[in-house]
C-alpha positions in Angstrom: 18.7 -1.1 -132.6 21.1 -2.6 -130.5 21.5 0.7 -128.7 18.1 0.6 -128.4 17.9 -2.8 -126.9 20.5 -1.9 -123.9 19.4 1.9 -123.6 18.6 2.4 -119.8 19.8 -1.1 -118.4 21.6 -1.5 -115.2 25.3 -1.0 -115.9 24.9 0.9 -119.4 27.0 3.8 -119.4 24.4 6.1 -121.3 27.1 9.0 -121.4 28.8 6.9 -124.0 25.5 6.0 -125.4 23.4 9.1 -125.5 25.6 10.7 -128.5 25.3 7.6 -130.6 21.4 7.4 -129.9 21.8 11.4 -130.9 23.5 10.2 -134.5 20.9 7.3 -134.8 18.0 9.6 -134.8 19.6 12.0 -137.5 20.4 9.0 -139.4 16.8 7.8 -139.2 15.7 11.3 -140.7 18.6 12.0 -143.2 17.8 8.2 -144.5 14.2 9.1 -145.0 14.2 12.3 -146.5 17.3 12.5 -148.4 17.9 8.6 -149.6 14.0 9.0 -150.3 11.4 11.1 -151.4 8.0 11.6 -150.4 6.6 8.7 -152.4 9.2 6.5 -151.4 11.4 6.6 -154.3 15.2 5.9 -153.6 18.1 8.1 -155.1 19.5 5.0 -156.9 16.6 3.0 -158.0 14.0 0.6 -157.0 15.8 -2.2 -156.1 18.9 -0.2 -154.0 15.8 1.1 -152.7 14.2 -2.3 -151.3 18.0 -2.9 -149.6 17.9 0.5 -148.2 14.2 0.0 -146.2 14.1 -3.3 -145.9 17.1 -5.0 -144.7 17.1 -3.0 -141.4 15.7 0.4 -142.1 11.8 0.0 -141.5 12.5 -2.4 -138.6 14.8 0.2 -137.0 11.8 2.6 -137.3 9.5 0.2 -135.5 11.8 -0.4 -133.2 12.5 3.4 -132.2 8.4 4.0 -132.1 8.2 0.5 -129.7 11.3 1.1 -127.5 11.9 4.9 -126.8 8.4 6.1 -127.9 10.0 8.1 -130.6 7.9 8.2 -133.9 9.6 8.9 -137.4 6.7 7.2 -139.3 3.5 9.4 -139.0 5.1 13.1 -139.6 5.9 12.4 -143.3 5.0 9.7 -146.1 8.2 9.0 -146.7 8.2 5.3 -145.1 4.6 4.5 -145.7 5.3 4.4 -149.6 8.7 2.7 -148.8 6.7 -0.1 -147.7 3.5 0.3 -149.6 5.1 1.3 -153.4 5.4 -2.4 -153.8 1.6 -3.3 -153.6 0.8 -0.3 -155.7 2.9 -1.2 -158.2 3.1 -4.8 -158.9 0.6 -6.5 -161.0 -0.3 -10.3 -159.7 -2.4 -12.9 -161.4 -4.1 -14.3 -158.8 -1.4 -17.6 -158.9 1.5 -16.0 -157.2 3.0 -14.7 -160.1 4.2 -10.9 -159.9 5.1 -8.1 -162.6 6.8 -5.0 -161.3 7.2 -2.6 -164.4 9.7 -0.9 -165.0 12.9 -1.9 -162.6 14.7 1.2 -162.3 18.3 1.7 -161.3 20.8 -0.7 -159.8 20.0 -3.8 -158.3 17.0 -4.6 -160.0 16.9 -8.6 -159.1 16.1 -7.4 -155.1 12.7 -6.8 -156.1 10.0 -9.3 -154.6 13.4 -11.2 -154.2 11.4 -12.9 -151.5 14.0 -15.7 -150.3 16.8 -13.0 -150.1 17.8 -10.2 -147.6 17.2 -7.6 -149.5 13.9 -8.2 -151.0 12.2 -10.0 -148.4 9.7 -9.6 -146.1 7.5 -7.2 -147.5 4.9 -8.1 -145.8 6.1 -9.0 -142.8 8.3 -5.9 -142.4 5.7 -3.6 -143.7 3.1 -4.4 -141.0 5.3 -3.1 -138.8 5.1 0.4 -140.2 1.6 0.5 -141.1 -1.9 2.0 -140.0 -4.5 -0.6 -139.2 -6.1 0.1 -142.7 -2.9 0.1 -144.8 -2.4 -3.4 -143.0 -5.8 -4.4 -144.1 -4.9 -4.0 -147.7 -1.4 -5.6 -147.7 -3.5 -8.5 -146.2 -5.6 -8.8 -148.8 -3.0 -8.3 -151.5 -1.3 -11.2 -149.7 -4.1 -13.5 -150.0 -5.4 -12.3 -153.5 -2.3 -12.1 -155.6 -1.5 -15.9 -154.0 1.1 -15.6 -152.6 -0.6 -17.0 -149.5 -1.4 -20.2 -151.2 2.0 -20.3 -152.8 3.7 -19.9 -149.4 1.3 -22.5 -147.8 2.1 -25.2 -150.8 5.7 -24.5 -149.9 5.6 -24.9 -146.2 6.6 -21.1 -145.9 3.3 -19.5 -144.6 3.0 -16.0 -143.7 5.6 -14.7 -146.2 8.3 -16.8 -144.8 10.5 -17.9 -147.9 13.7 -16.2 -146.5 16.4 -18.2 -144.9 16.9 -15.3 -142.7 15.5 -15.6 -139.1 14.8 -12.1 -138.7 12.1 -12.3 -141.5 10.1 -15.0 -139.8 10.3 -13.2 -135.8 9.1 -10.0 -137.9 5.9 -12.0 -139.7 5.4 -13.6 -136.3 5.5 -10.3 -134.5 3.6 -8.0 -137.0 1.2 -10.4 -138.7 -2.0 -8.8 -138.2 -3.8 -12.0 -137.0 -8.0 -12.0 -137.4 -7.9 -8.9 -139.1 -10.2 -8.5 -142.1 -8.7 -8.0 -145.2 -9.5 -4.5 -147.4 -9.3 -4.0 -150.6 -6.1 -1.9 -151.3 -8.5 0.4 -153.5 -10.4 1.4 -150.5 -7.3 2.4 -148.9 -4.7 3.5 -151.2 -5.1 6.5 -153.5 -5.5 5.9 -157.3 -2.6 8.3 -158.1 0.3 9.6 -156.0 3.4 11.2 -156.9 6.8 11.6 -155.3 8.1 15.3 -155.5 11.5 14.7 -155.0 12.1 12.4 -158.2 8.7 13.8 -160.1 7.4 10.5 -160.1 3.9 10.2 -160.9 2.3 6.5 -160.4 -1.7 5.6 -161.4 -3.4 2.3 -160.7 -6.9 2.3 -161.7 -8.1 -0.8 -159.4 -6.9 -3.9 -157.3 -8.4 -7.2 -158.7 -6.6 -8.9 -161.4 -3.9 -9.3 -164.1 -6.0 -6.8 -166.0 -5.3 -4.0 -163.7 -4.0 -0.7 -165.0 -0.8 0.6 -163.7 1.0 3.6 -165.1 4.5 5.4 -164.2 6.7 8.0 -165.0 9.8 8.7 -163.2 10.3 12.7 -164.6 13.5 13.7 -162.8 16.8 12.2 -162.7 18.3 11.0 -159.5 21.7 10.2 -158.1 23.2 8.9 -155.4 26.3 6.1 -155.9 23.9 5.0 -158.6 21.2 6.7 -160.6 17.8 6.7 -162.0 17.4 8.4 -165.2 14.6 11.1 -166.1 12.1 9.4 -168.5 10.1 10.8 -171.0 7.5 8.2 -171.5 4.8 6.8 -169.4 5.6 3.4 -168.5 2.3 0.9 -168.5 1.5 -2.3 -166.8 -2.0 -3.3 -168.1 -3.9 -6.4 -169.4 -1.0 -8.9 -168.8 1.5 -6.7 -171.0 3.8 -4.1 -170.6 4.4 -1.0 -172.9 5.6 2.7 -173.3 3.4 5.8 -174.4 3.6 9.5 -175.5 6.7 11.8 -175.0 6.6 13.8 -171.7 9.3 16.5 -172.2 10.6 18.4 -169.0 7.9 16.3 -166.9 4.9 18.4 -166.1 4.2 22.1 -165.2 0.6 21.5 -164.5 -1.4 18.9 -163.1 -5.7 19.1 -162.8 -6.9 16.2 -160.1 -6.8 13.9 -159.5 -10.2 12.9 -159.2 -10.8 10.2 -156.7 -10.8 7.4 -159.6 -7.2 8.6 -160.3 -8.5 10.5 -163.6 -5.6 13.3 -164.2 -5.0 16.1 -166.4 -1.3 17.1 -166.8 0.6 19.8 -169.2 4.0 18.8 -170.0 6.9 20.9 -170.2 6.6 21.3 -174.3 2.6 22.4 -173.6 1.4 19.2 -174.1 -2.0 17.9 -172.5 -2.1 14.6 -171.0 -5.7 12.9 -169.6 -5.5 9.6 -167.9 -9.3 8.6 -167.9 -10.3 5.8 -165.4 -13.8 6.7 -165.3 -14.9 4.1 -167.8 -17.4 6.6 -169.8 -15.2 6.0 -173.0 -16.1 2.3 -173.0 -12.4 1.0 -171.9 -10.8 0.3 -168.6 -8.5 3.3 -168.9 -8.2 5.5 -171.6 -5.0 8.1 -172.8 -5.6 10.8 -174.4 -2.6 13.3 -175.9 -2.1 16.7 -177.8 0.5 18.6 -178.6 3.9 17.8 -179.5 4.2 14.9 -177.4 1.5 12.8 -179.0 2.4 9.8 -180.4 1.5 8.3 -183.5 -1.3 5.3 -183.5 -5.3 5.9 -183.2 -5.5 9.7 -184.0 -8.6 12.2 -184.4 -8.4 15.4 -185.8 -11.5 18.0 -184.8 -12.9 20.9 -186.7 -10.4 23.2 -184.9 -7.3 21.4 -186.2 -6.7 20.1 -182.8 -5.3 16.4 -183.3 -5.6 14.4 -180.4 -3.8 10.8 -180.1 -5.6 8.0 -177.9 -4.5 4.8 -176.0 -7.5 2.1 -175.1 -6.7 -0.4 -172.1 -9.6 -3.2 -171.9 -10.0 -6.1 -172.1 -12.7 -5.9 -174.9 -12.8 -4.4 -178.4 -11.3 -0.6 -178.2 -14.0 2.3 -178.2 -14.1 4.4 -181.5 -13.2 7.9 -181.0 -15.3 10.3 -183.2 -15.1 13.9 -184.0 -18.1 16.0 -183.7 -16.8 19.6 -184.3 -14.2 20.9 -182.2 -14.5 17.7 -179.7 -14.3 14.2 -179.7 -16.8 11.6 -178.6 -15.7 8.1 -176.9 -18.4 6.3 -175.6 -20.2 8.4 -173.1 -16.8 10.3 -172.9 -15.8 13.7 -174.6 -12.5 15.1 -175.3 -11.9 18.8 -176.1 -9.1 21.7 -175.9 -10.9 24.7 -174.5 -9.1 27.9 -173.7 -5.8 26.3 -174.4 -6.7 23.4 -171.7 -7.8 19.6 -172.3 -10.9 18.7 -171.0 -12.8 16.1 -170.6 -16.8 15.9 -170.2 -17.8 19.0 -171.1 
């Protein structure tokens, strides 16, 4: 950023500066594509990823675009998810209480550490590398999570609880004043993945603490620190966290996702998993699994001797799945194994 500030100024020896600028360009791409994946995951985890993205990197991407006309952001989704993963994977209660689960890898204390260097400025920095729609989604999140009210009460408006002056400067420069907020569900997908980490993330909506957020990091990754591969879904829903199912060797087939995020996946041991956000079951979210990875709990066995395991996520009473021949009926939804594949709604 210092190079960009003086580049081309009178008295500057560009012969000496130019090699440094070229090295910086390569470093931008290297950190984005080798350190981070296309879904914003970092090779050492979430807390270290917050350091590597928010201390200076995302602001440097903005500086390159504004000062030198070089856009590292648009050609690939990596930086978008560096900035926006926090708003996808964090639940909120409307009073400023946040829950990001699970916190993977090193330095988990950095996540949402809004008064620090490594976890401050998620909004003020993120606005600088976001599209207008993404900015509107972030603005909605800031206002509806309760953080706006908390910041105003504490005398630190516009995401400025950090004592570091550049966070306040970035807020002043980047804040989308006058923009109409937009629900993130109208901007973000309900499912996205990171191919480097074989990381899958789902969210059914952005509304309150009863939102359903699910994630699994299937492939181990390593830098100086590391993130282990996971074999269970991590679930943050209805104000509680839990894990469910056994996912062996990741996923070998992915059907979907549908617009609402509903997805059917085959695991490495031949098990099938369905994530149903349609609401047809009577629950906000229905998880169903069959095969070796299917857990104990609510289970139903059909006439063809297929055992299905269910998990229902809802504030109300859980629906009761009923076997009807070779399928299971759950509210207005059906579940069956047809031609060796898990099928919903047939």
